[in-house]
Steps between C-alpha positions, in 0.01 A plus 500: 500500500463229250636550153138599387514794744266327739577504877615170644203322661642543850461870479125478527507256790762717680274804462192303637712358791620854589141637487367221727782551744429871530132437535550227772789684666675159513735297283351241267589137578390354170358620170403346168360628173349385176616697192241502222680754274791741500510870542643727227689827563260778580214275612343533846499209737209435723596320823245319715583331830328344797624463846382177676651556836 
């Protein structure tokens, strides 16, 4: 968590990677993300992913 109480940015990417790995039943080799804003405690995160393989 950051001093403001916001999760560190890698938390969202880690959750997205785990969701994609579970969906594909394979480990991810590479992932990237663009962060537009930060989450605040109690806020829901919506994760969208796309498998290209």
